Each structure stands twice: as C-alpha cells, then as structure tokens.
C-alpha positions as CSV (number, residue, x, y, z in Angstrom):
1,M,23.6,-13.5,0.0
2,T,22.2,-11.7,-2.9
3,L,20.5,-13.8,-5.6
4,R,21.0,-12.9,-9.2
5,L,18.1,-12.4,-11.5
6,T,18.9,-15.6,-13.5
7,T,18.9,-17.5,-10.2
8,N,15.6,-16.1,-9.1
9,I,14.0,-16.9,-12.4
10,S,15.2,-20.5,-12.4
11,N,14.1,-21.0,-8.8
12,I,10.5,-19.8,-9.3
13,E,9.1,-23.2,-10.0
14,K,11.1,-24.8,-7.1
15,I,10.0,-22.2,-4.5
16,V,6.4,-21.4,-5.5
17,S,4.2,-24.4,-5.2
18,N,1.0,-22.9,-6.8
19,E,1.2,-23.4,-10.6
20,E,-1.1,-20.4,-11.3
21,N,1.2,-18.2,-9.2
22,V,4.2,-19.4,-11.1
23,E,2.6,-18.5,-14.4
24,T,1.5,-15.1,-13.0
25,I,5.0,-14.3,-11.8
26,L,6.6,-15.3,-15.1
27,R,4.1,-13.2,-17.1
28,F,4.9,-10.3,-14.7
29,F,8.6,-10.8,-15.4
30,E,8.1,-10.8,-19.1
31,F,6.0,-7.6,-18.8
32,M,8.8,-5.9,-16.8
33,K,11.3,-6.9,-19.5
34,K,9.0,-5.6,-22.3
35,I,8.7,-2.1,-20.7
36,G,12.4,-1.8,-20.3
37,T,12.9,-1.9,-16.5
38,S,16.4,-2.6,-15.2
39,E,17.5,-6.0,-14.1
40,R,17.9,-4.8,-10.5
41,Y,14.3,-3.5,-10.5
42,Q,13.1,-6.8,-12.0
43,N,15.1,-8.9,-9.5
44,N,13.8,-6.9,-6.5
45,N,10.2,-7.2,-7.7
46,L,10.6,-10.9,-8.3
47,K,12.1,-11.5,-4.9
48,T,9.2,-9.7,-3.3
49,I,6.4,-11.4,-5.2
50,I,8.0,-14.8,-4.7
51,A,8.3,-14.3,-1.0
52,Y,4.6,-13.1,-0.9
53,S,3.5,-16.1,-2.9
54,K,5.3,-18.4,-0.4
55,F,3.6,-16.4,2.5
56,I,0.1,-16.9,1.2
57,G,0.7,-20.5,0.6
58,P,-0.1,-23.0,-2.2
59,S,-3.9,-22.9,-1.8
60,I,-4.3,-19.2,-2.6
61,S,-3.6,-17.6,-5.9
62,L,-2.2,-14.1,-6.2
63,Y,-5.5,-13.1,-7.9
64,Q,-7.5,-14.4,-4.9
65,A,-5.2,-12.6,-2.5
66,N,-5.7,-9.3,-4.4
67,N,-9.5,-9.7,-4.4
68,K,-9.5,-10.3,-0.7
69,I,-7.4,-7.2,-0.1
70,E,-9.6,-5.0,-2.3
71,R,-12.7,-6.1,-0.3
72,L,-11.0,-4.9,2.9
73,F,-10.8,-1.4,1.7
C-alpha cells in the first residue's frame, strides 16, 4: 500500500518517537517544499527518513547519527 504525502506528514509524530527527529523531519519537508520539489520526491524522501529514524531508535537524533557516520570515514 502506497502512502500519500498528507498521510506521511500526519503520521510523523505517531511513528517517530524522538521529538528532535520529528522537528528535523518537518523542517526538511518545509525545505523541500520551498525549493519546489515534486510531491512524489517529497513523499519518497519522507518515507526514507522516517524509516531511518525508526531504525536508529528514540535515543539517537538524526544529527548524532550523521556525526557518527562522518567519523567512520
């Protein structure tokens, strides 16, 4: 089942348990809208970042995960 963009946006707070990550994802969504990306592009990116946020868990922010990845390289 394919989720619509509006469904993904409304489910962010229900799915992502880290409040900092919720805010980051919503800011990223606003940025994508501002630069004029398509709804399909926005939806695909949101699905990916929501799934990644769930994967890393509630105790790690997206910023922390990024810093850890950068240290590996």
